[in-house]
N, C-alpha and C positions, 0 to 999 in steps of 0.2 A: 495400537499406537503406543509407543514407548513412553511419551511424555503426556502428562495430564492436559486435557484440552482447556484452553481459555475461551470462555463464552463471553462474547461482547454484544451489546445492543447497538444496532446500526439503523439510523433513520433512513427512510425510503430513498431520499436523494443521493445517499452515499452507498447504496447497495450495488455491488458489481453483478449485474444481472446475467452476464455471460457465465461467470463462475457459479452463480446461484443455480441457473438452469442445468449446468453441467453436473452439479451435485444431485439434482433431482433425477436426471437421466440415469445416473449410475447408482442411485440409492437402491438398497435391497428391496424396498417397497415404495419406489417412486410412483406418484400418482399425478394425473393431469391437473388436479386442483392446486398443486403446489408450484406449478410453473409461473414465472413472473407475468406472462401475458394473461393467464387466468386470474391471478390475484389483482393485476392492474384493472381488469375488467369488472370483477365481481365484488372486490372489497372497497368500502368507502375510503379507508386508509389502511396501509400496511407498512410495517417496519420489519426488522429481522433480528433474531438471535443467531449468531454465527460462531461456530467453534473452529479454531485453527484458521486455515486458509480455505474456508468454505468446505471443510471436510464433513461437517454436520451443520444442519440449519433448521430453523423453526420460524415460520412466518408469524408475525404478530398482527392480526387483522383487528383493527380497532376503530372505535368511534368515540364521540364525546357528547354527553347530554347533561344539562344542568351543571356544567363545570366538572363533571366526573368522567374520567377516561375508563372505558371498558373494552375488554377483549372478547370479541364475538365471532360466531360462525356465519360467514356470508351465505346468502341464499344460493342454492344450487351448488353447494360446496360440501360434499358429504363428510370429508375428513381431512384434517391437516396434521399438525403435530410435528414431531422430530423426524428428520430424514437424514440418512447416511448409510454407509456400507454395513456397519455393525452397530445395531442399536440395542443397548442393554437397559436393565431397570435403573441402574445407577445414572446412566446418561440421561434417561428421560426425566428422572427426578432432579438432576442438576439443571436441566433446561427449564423445568417448571420453577425451580428456585430462582433462576436468573431472570424471570419475568419482572420488569421494573415495578417498584412499589406504587407508582402512579396509576397503575391499572387496578382499580379498586374492586372490579367485578370481572370474573373470568368464567365464561360459559362456552366451552369448545369441545369438539370431537377430534380425537387423535386418530392416526392411522393404525392399521392392524399390527404393524411391527412395534407399536407402543403399548401393547396389551400387557401391562405390568401394574403392580400396586403403585398408586401415586400417593406418596406419603403426605404431601402438602395440601391435597384436595379436601374440601369439606365432604364432597360426595363424588363417587365414581360409579357410573352406570355402564354395564356391559351392553353395548348396542349390537344389533344383528344386521349383517349384510348377506347377500346371496350372490354367489359367483358360479359360472358354468364354463368349464374348459371345453373348447371347441376343437380339440386336437384329435378328433375321431371322425369316421365317416358319418354322414347324416343319419343313416339308418340305425347305427349303433346308439347315437345320442337319443334318437326318438324312442328307442326301446325303454328308456327311463322315464318317459312322459307319464303323467298320471292319466288314467283312462278317460277321465272327464275332460282333460285337455285335448286328447285326441278326438273326442266326439265334437267338441266345440270347433276345432280346426276343420273337421270334415263338414260340419254344418255351414260354416262360412263359405267353403268351397262349393257346396251343393246349391247355395243361394246366389251364386254368381259373383261373389266378392273378388276383387282384384287388388293387388298391391302396386303402388307407384312410389318411386323414389324422387328425392329432391323436390318435394312439394313445398309450397310457400310456408316459411317459418311462422308468419303471422297467423296462419290457420291453425297451427299446433298450439300457439299461445291461446287462441280463442277456445280451443277444445280443452286445454288445461284449466282455464278459468271456469269453463262450464262444469268440468269435473269437480272442481274444488269450491264451488259456490256455497256449499253448506258448511265448509270448514274454513279455517284461517288460511288464505291463499297468499302467495308472495305478492309484494307490492308491485305496482306498475313500474317503478324505477328498477326493480330487480329483473323484471321481464325485459325491460329495455337494455339493461346491461348484458343480459344473456344473449339477446338478439345481436348486439354488436360483437360479442365474442363468437357467436356462431358464424357470422359473416367473415370474421378473420380466419377462423379455423376451416371453414368450407373452402376458402380461397387456397388453403394449403392442403386440401383434400384430406382433412382430419375431422370432418364432420359431415353428416348426411341426415336427411329427413326421410321418413317413410310414412305412407298413408294407406289406409284400407278403404276402398270405395265399394258401395253396393252396386247392383246391376243398373240402378238409376243414376249412377255417378255422384252419389252423395257421400261426402267424407264422413266416415263413421269413427275412425280411430287414427291417431297419428302419434309419432314420436320422433325424437332426435337422438342420435348416437354421436358421441365424441370418441376419437381414437387417440390413444397414447400409451406408451410403455407396454405394448402387447395386450392392451385391454380395450374393449369397446364399452363405453359408459352409456348407460340408459339414462340420459340426462333429463329429458322433458317428455312427458306423455300426456295424452288427454283423449277422451272419448265422449260421444254423446250417449244418451240413455238407450238408443236403439242398438248400439253396438253390443251391449251386454247380453242381449237376447239371442244374438247370432254368432257369438264367438269371434268378433272382429279383432279384439286385442290378442287373443290366442293365435289367430291366423297371422297377424302382423309379426309377432315374436317368432313364430315358427318359420316364417319366410326369411327373417334375418338369420336365424340359426342354420337353415338349409343353405343359404348363400355363403356363409362363412365357416361351415363345417370343414374339418380336415385342414385347419390352419392353426397357427400358434396363438390365436386370440383367446382371451378369457373374457366372457361376457359378464360385466359387472352390473348387477341390477340396482345397486345403490340402496340396499335395505330390503325389508323394512320391518319395524317393530309393529306395524299395523297388521293385524291378523289376516285380513282378506288379501292384502298385497303379498304377505309372506306365503300364503297358500298358492297364489298365482305364480310366484317365482319358483317356489319349491316344486310345483307341478311339472316343471320342465327338467327336473333332475338336478337343479342347482343345489350347491352345497353351502353350508353356513360359514361365514367368515366373521369373527368377532372383532370389535374395535371399541376402545373406551371413550366415554364422554365424561368430562369432569366439570365440576362447579366449585369455584373458590370465591368466597364473599369476604372482601377486605374492607367493606364499607364501614364507616364509623358506627358505633352501636346504635346511635339514634336514627340511622338510615337503613340498618340491616333488614328491617321488616319489609322494605321495598322489594327486595329480591331474596327470597329464601330458597 
């Protein structure tokens, strides 16, 4: 662009969502999380930073507590940040600089095209995602599987497990809660928001659920995929303790890969920095994709200790 971009802050009610979504669709690294319908569903509030005539955009997902505005990462929203055709280090830093001063605390994850040094951040952490291109025949993709994964898949098959699609979303929520009962799980409000979003996307054939059942027709493992921008996002998953002993989750993921092999889809595993999950994703031959997470604390000195 020949002229410097003017970045303006636009409150939610004044956002041109058609232009916004068009920007995300044509962005070099557009993601499902940045579309207006996703933000409307998952963010408590969101406004926007917009450069030019929606040539580049950045969602401001915010909330307010104790009178303090903060910029946060909504649940089930892996990464946001700056979106546009050409994203440079200067542009990313200009957008960060343009975040209004009223947001006293900023804790967000940016997308992979924003992987630059963020000058204004107190801390920037390099986060890890895993992605798998499905543009090969299934047998070629399977050759890259870890041997342990292959054994788990075969174990599930030998025990009579089957995969079903379009299972009840509430059942996956229940499995997710069961899987996360010993760690901090999303709030019920966030699950409800995700359920509403799933209903919207499923009606547009942009979302699907999968479940693995044993021979007694007990649901062992389930997950949800969202589709956008030539990616399949592994959004929500859960399993019961039995599934871990018979490879149900491995079988589920292999079934999805088999079904979508030889397409232009990229399977986006959404992380993770958790070692066991990284091992699971990497075992299918997935490759690392880095993205930045930043923390900026603008709180008054007498409150900074609240969020370090």
